[in-house]
C-alpha positions in Angstrom: -17.1 -25.7 0.9 -15.6 -24.0 3.5 -12.8 -21.2 2.9 -9.3 -21.5 3.3 -8.4 -20.3 6.8 -5.8 -18.5 5.0 -8.1 -16.3 3.2 -6.6 -12.7 3.5 -9.3 -9.9 3.6 -7.3 -7.3 5.6 -4.3 -5.0 4.9 -2.3 -5.2 8.4 -0.8 -2.3 10.6 3.1 -4.0 8.9 1.4 -4.1 5.7 1.0 0.1 6.1 4.2 0.2 7.6 6.0 -1.2 4.6 4.3 0.5 2.1 4.6 3.9 4.1 8.5 3.2 3.2 8.4 3.2 -0.4 5.5 6.0 -0.5 7.9 8.3 1.7 10.8 7.4 -0.9 8.7 8.4 -3.8 6.4 11.2 -2.6 8.8 12.8 -0.6 12.6 11.8 -2.3 14.6 15.0 -3.1 15.2 13.9 -6.4 11.9 12.7 -8.3 13.5 11.5 -11.5 16.3 9.6 -9.1 16.4 5.7 -10.0 16.0 5.3 -6.1 12.4 7.3 -6.3 11.7 5.1 -9.4 12.1 2.2 -7.9 10.3 3.1 -4.6 7.3 3.9 -6.9 7.6 0.9 -8.7 7.5 -1.4 -5.7 4.8 0.7 -4.0 2.1 -0.2 -7.2 3.3 -3.5 -7.4 2.9 -4.2 -3.9 -0.6 -2.1 -3.2 -1.9 -4.2 -6.5 -0.6 -7.6 -4.7 -2.6 -6.6 -1.7 -5.6 -5.6 -4.1 -5.5 -9.1 -5.4 -5.0 -10.9 -2.4 -7.8 -9.0 0.1 -9.9 -7.0 -1.7 -10.7 -8.1 -5.1 -11.8 -11.5 -4.1 -14.0 -10.6 -2.0 -15.3 -7.1 -2.3 -15.7 -6.6 -6.1 -17.1 -3.2 -5.5 -14.1 -1.9 -4.5 -11.7 -0.9 -7.4 -7.8 -0.7 -7.6 -8.0 2.7 -7.7 -10.4 3.2 -4.9 -8.0 0.7 -2.9 -4.9 2.8 -3.9 -6.3 5.9 -2.6 -7.3 4.6 0.9 -3.8 3.0 0.9 -1.7 6.4 0.1 -4.2 8.0 2.8 -3.2 5.2 5.6 0.3 5.5 4.1 0.2 9.6 4.5 -1.1 9.0 8.4 1.2 6.3 9.1 4.1 8.7 8.4 2.4 11.7 10.1 2.3 9.5 13.4 6.2 8.6 13.0 7.1 12.2 12.5 5.1 12.6 15.8 7.1 10.3 17.7 
């Protein structure tokens, strides 16, 4: 049976940019205990989990959520660094 053409196996640059906004708000927020930081962290964690379940878990079973999140954290840092240089 052929795979669905909608099958998504990659995380796009738009996904990283969106996640980087969450990451920036909760990692580098002025008050880490603020509700805004907590909401950003929850949004980030939920979005990473959703991407993992959609793009990674069904196709690359050897990659754990922990490994995936580590890679996404790194990509978010890179994205934020690129934005600062502009």
